[in-house]
C-alpha positions as CSV (number, residue, x, y, z in Angstrom):
1,M,101.2,111.8,70.8
2,T,97.6,113.6,71.3
3,V,96.6,115.2,74.8
4,A,94.6,112.0,75.7
5,L,97.2,109.5,75.2
6,Q,100.1,111.6,77.3
7,E,97.5,112.4,80.0
8,S,96.9,108.6,79.9
9,Y,100.5,107.6,80.0
10,Q,101.1,110.2,83.1
11,Y,98.0,108.1,85.2
12,C,99.8,104.9,84.9
13,Q,103.2,106.4,85.6
14,Q,101.6,107.9,88.8
15,L,100.1,105.0,89.8
16,T,103.2,103.2,89.2
17,R,105.5,105.1,91.5
18,K,103.3,105.0,93.9
19,A,102.5,101.7,94.4
20,A,105.3,99.6,92.5
21,R,107.7,99.5,95.3
22,N,110.7,96.8,94.0
23,F,109.5,96.8,90.2
24,Y,109.8,100.6,89.9
25,F,113.4,100.6,91.0
26,A,113.4,98.2,87.9
27,F,111.4,100.2,85.2
28,V,113.3,103.5,85.7
29,T,116.1,102.0,84.1
30,L,114.3,101.7,80.6
31,P,114.4,104.1,78.1
32,A,111.5,106.4,77.8
33,A,109.3,104.9,75.4
34,K,109.7,101.1,76.9
35,R,109.6,103.0,80.8
36,K,106.0,104.0,79.5
37,A,104.9,101.3,78.5
38,I,105.9,99.1,81.2
39,F,103.6,101.5,83.7
40,A,100.7,100.9,81.5
41,T,101.5,97.3,81.9
42,Y,102.1,97.6,85.6
43,A,98.6,100.0,86.1
44,F,96.9,97.1,84.4
45,C,97.9,94.1,86.6
46,R,97.5,97.0,89.7
47,V,94.1,97.2,88.9
48,S,93.2,93.7,88.6
49,D,95.1,92.8,91.9
50,D,93.2,95.7,93.7
51,I,90.3,94.1,92.9
52,I,90.8,90.9,94.6
53,D,91.6,92.3,97.6
54,E,88.6,94.3,97.9
55,L,86.2,93.4,101.1
56,A,83.4,92.7,98.4
57,P,81.2,89.7,97.3
58,I,82.5,87.2,95.3
59,E,80.3,87.6,92.3
60,Q,81.1,91.5,92.6
61,Q,84.7,90.9,92.2
62,M,83.8,88.0,89.2
63,E,82.3,91.2,87.3
64,R,84.5,93.8,87.8
65,L,87.6,91.2,86.4
66,S,84.9,89.9,83.5
67,E,84.9,94.1,82.9
68,M,88.5,93.9,82.8
69,R,88.5,91.2,79.9
70,R,86.1,93.1,78.1
71,N,88.1,96.4,78.7
72,I,91.3,93.9,77.3
73,E,89.2,93.3,74.5
74,R,88.1,97.3,73.1
75,A,91.5,97.8,73.6
76,Y,92.5,95.2,71.0
77,A,90.0,96.6,69.1
78,G,91.1,100.0,68.9
79,E,88.1,101.4,71.3
80,P,89.4,101.6,74.5
81,E,88.1,103.2,77.5
82,G,89.6,105.0,80.7
83,L,93.2,105.8,80.9
84,I,95.0,102.7,81.3
85,F,93.2,100.9,78.4
86,T,93.9,104.2,76.1
87,A,97.5,104.0,77.0
88,L,97.5,99.8,76.9
89,A,96.0,100.2,73.3
90,D,99.4,101.9,72.0
91,V,101.4,99.7,74.1
92,V,99.6,96.6,72.4
93,S,99.6,98.0,68.8
94,T,103.4,99.6,69.2
95,Y,104.6,96.2,70.5
96,N,102.4,93.6,69.2
97,I,102.0,92.1,72.2
98,P,99.4,88.6,72.2
99,Q,96.2,89.5,73.6
100,Q,96.5,86.0,75.5
101,H,99.0,87.3,77.7
102,F,96.4,89.7,79.6
103,Q,93.6,86.9,79.5
104,D,95.9,84.6,81.3
105,I,96.6,87.6,84.1
106,I,92.7,87.8,84.8
107,S,92.4,84.1,84.2
108,G,94.9,84.1,87.4
109,M,93.5,86.6,88.9
110,E,90.4,85.0,88.8
111,M,92.0,82.0,90.7
112,D,92.3,83.6,94.0
113,L,88.8,84.1,93.7
114,T,88.1,80.7,93.5
115,V,90.8,77.9,94.2
116,H,92.1,78.7,98.3
117,R,94.4,75.6,98.4
118,Y,97.2,73.8,95.8
119,A,97.7,70.1,96.0
120,T,100.2,70.0,94.3
121,F,103.3,72.3,92.7
122,D,102.3,71.1,89.5
123,D,99.3,73.3,90.2
124,L,101.0,76.1,91.6
125,Y,102.5,76.5,88.8
126,T,99.8,77.2,86.5
127,Y,98.8,80.0,89.4
128,C,102.3,81.4,89.0
129,Y,102.4,81.4,85.2
130,R,98.9,83.7,84.9
131,V,99.8,86.1,87.3
132,A,103.7,86.2,87.0
133,S,104.9,84.6,84.1
134,A,102.6,85.7,81.7
135,V,103.5,89.5,83.0
136,G,106.7,88.5,81.7
137,L,106.2,87.5,78.5
138,I,104.6,90.9,78.1
139,C,107.8,92.6,79.3
140,V,110.1,90.8,76.8
141,E,107.7,91.7,74.2
142,I,108.4,95.1,75.0
143,F,112.0,95.3,76.3
144,G,112.6,93.2,72.8
145,Y,114.4,90.3,72.1
146,K,116.2,88.5,69.0
147,D,116.1,84.9,70.7
148,D,113.1,82.9,71.1
149,R,114.6,80.8,74.3
150,A,113.8,84.8,76.0
151,R,110.6,84.0,76.4
152,Q,110.8,80.4,78.2
153,A,113.8,82.0,80.4
154,A,110.7,85.2,81.0
155,I,108.2,82.5,82.2
156,D,110.9,80.9,84.7
157,L,112.0,83.9,85.8
158,G,107.9,85.3,86.9
159,I,107.8,81.7,88.4
160,A,110.8,82.3,90.8
161,M,109.4,86.2,91.4
162,Q,106.0,84.4,92.4
163,M,107.1,82.3,94.5
164,T,109.5,84.7,95.9
165,N,105.9,86.6,97.2
166,I,104.3,83.2,98.7
167,M,106.9,82.9,100.6
168,R,106.7,86.4,102.3
169,D,103.1,87.0,102.5
170,V,102.6,83.7,103.9
171,K,101.4,85.3,107.0
172,E,99.2,87.5,105.4
173,D,97.5,85.4,102.3
174,A,96.7,82.8,105.1
175,E,95.0,85.7,107.1
176,L,93.0,86.0,103.8
177,G,92.1,82.1,103.4
178,R,94.8,81.3,101.0
179,I,97.5,79.2,101.6
180,Y,99.9,78.7,98.5
181,L,101.9,76.7,99.7
182,P,101.6,72.8,98.0
183,Q,99.3,70.7,100.3
184,D,101.4,67.6,99.7
185,E,104.7,69.4,100.6
186,L,103.4,70.7,103.7
187,A,102.6,66.9,104.5
188,Q,105.7,66.0,103.1
189,F,107.8,68.2,105.9
190,G,105.2,67.6,108.5
191,Y,104.3,70.9,108.8
192,T,100.2,71.7,109.4
193,E,97.7,74.2,108.5
194,D,97.2,75.0,112.1
195,A,100.6,75.6,113.0
196,L,100.6,77.9,109.8
197,L,97.8,79.7,110.6
198,R,99.6,80.4,114.1
199,G,102.7,81.2,112.8
200,I,104.7,78.3,114.6
201,I,108.3,78.5,113.0
202,N,109.8,74.9,113.7
203,E,111.9,72.7,111.9
204,Q,109.1,71.3,109.9
205,F,108.5,74.9,108.7
206,Q,112.4,76.1,108.1
207,A,112.7,72.6,105.9
208,L,109.5,73.6,104.2
209,M,110.8,76.7,103.3
210,R,114.4,76.1,102.4
211,F,112.7,73.3,100.1
212,Q,110.6,76.2,98.6
213,A,113.6,78.0,98.3
214,E,115.8,76.1,96.6
215,R,112.8,75.6,93.4
216,A,113.1,79.9,93.5
217,R,116.8,79.9,92.8
218,G,116.5,77.2,90.4
219,Y,113.7,79.1,88.7
220,F,116.2,82.2,89.3
221,R,119.0,80.6,87.7
222,S,117.0,79.5,84.6
223,G,115.1,83.1,84.2
224,G,119.0,84.6,84.5
225,S,119.8,83.8,81.1
226,L,117.1,85.9,80.3
227,T,119.5,89.3,80.3
228,P,121.7,88.7,77.2
229,L,118.9,87.4,75.0
230,L,117.0,91.1,75.4
231,S,118.0,94.2,73.6
232,P,120.9,95.8,75.7
233,R,119.3,99.1,76.2
234,S,116.7,96.8,78.3
235,R,118.6,94.2,80.4
236,A,118.8,96.4,82.8
237,C,115.4,95.9,84.0
238,A,115.6,92.2,84.0
239,V,119.1,92.8,85.8
240,V,117.2,94.5,88.4
241,L,114.3,92.7,88.9
242,H,116.4,89.2,89.2
243,G,119.2,91.0,91.6
244,L,116.0,92.6,94.4
245,Y,114.0,89.1,93.9
246,S,117.2,87.4,94.6
247,R,117.9,89.2,97.8
248,L,114.9,89.6,99.0
249,L,115.4,85.5,99.1
250,D,118.4,85.7,100.7
251,R,117.1,88.0,103.5
252,M,114.5,85.5,104.4
253,E,116.6,82.7,104.6
254,A,118.7,85.0,106.6
255,N,116.1,85.1,109.1
256,K,115.6,81.7,109.2
257,F,112.5,82.2,106.8
258,D,111.0,83.8,110.2
259,V,107.6,85.6,107.6
260,F,105.1,85.8,110.8
261,Q,106.9,88.8,112.5
262,G,106.4,91.1,109.7
263,R,106.8,91.6,105.9
264,T,110.3,90.6,105.1
265,S,111.5,93.9,102.6
266,L,114.6,95.9,101.6
267,P,115.4,99.1,102.8
268,T,115.1,102.2,99.9
269,Q,118.9,102.9,100.5
270,E,119.9,98.7,99.9
271,K,117.6,99.0,97.1
272,L,119.1,102.0,95.4
273,L,122.4,100.9,96.1
274,L,121.9,97.6,94.3
275,T,119.9,99.0,91.8
276,A,123.1,101.0,90.9
277,R,125.5,98.6,90.7
278,L,123.2,96.2,89.2
279,W,122.8,98.5,86.1
280,A,126.2,99.4,86.1
281,T,126.9,95.2,85.7
282,S,124.3,96.1,82.6
283,M,126.0,98.1,80.6
284,L,128.9,96.0,80.7
285,Q,126.7,93.3,79.4
286,R,125.8,95.8,76.6
287,L,128.9,94.9,74.8
288,R,127.8,91.4,74.5
289,P,125.5,90.5,70.7
290,V,121.9,89.8,71.2
């Protein structure tokens, strides 16, 4: 490994350690080479997402996302620019990752700038696929698998995790002018955007959120089939991600979906204990054939 490539991977690891929150606890369970590849992937996603959160004109944000597209194309052409894309060029070459997955992620980020409401869950599904499932499809190529069903399971786990994020971040997203909960379901449960913006928790809101939680759990169940389909040394990462996000969903429900008084999260000690338990469980699963 060249000095430049080593520095690029180190930068991606530092960025991930600083910003990844729940993800970092899962990533550290991977073997060193796969862990570096995941750090580079996360760094790309983090920088792309940060563009959306900037207080800048939408034209400037869209141009920066277009530059991210061009950087991906250059990385695939073997001419990467910058630390993140130097690492990514090595990752995509090593693991033969389709470029479309990265382009889909950018398309999802563009939706955050141009789409602020979703009429139905089918519309929202497209967004979730791009910003979360596409990441999962990149990850399973890095993890390694021998059964093509792993790809669909990764898609479903991505949908489950993104729906959990949407439920957790209802308040802060609404303050930014984005309401991800489908419009037809708001109407179905008799809950208004005005009530959401005022942070009103009533029976209608709780019923709406229970409906979202059950949908997410359905995707968690189908996404849970991913673990035994993966290369044994990579299974712990998927197990931990599934477990941490499932626990986050449980925590929201236990709090009666009060997501307006502060961001629902798991304490660091709980994350560590849960990660250790899930890691041990995955070690038993390594005895099963892929």
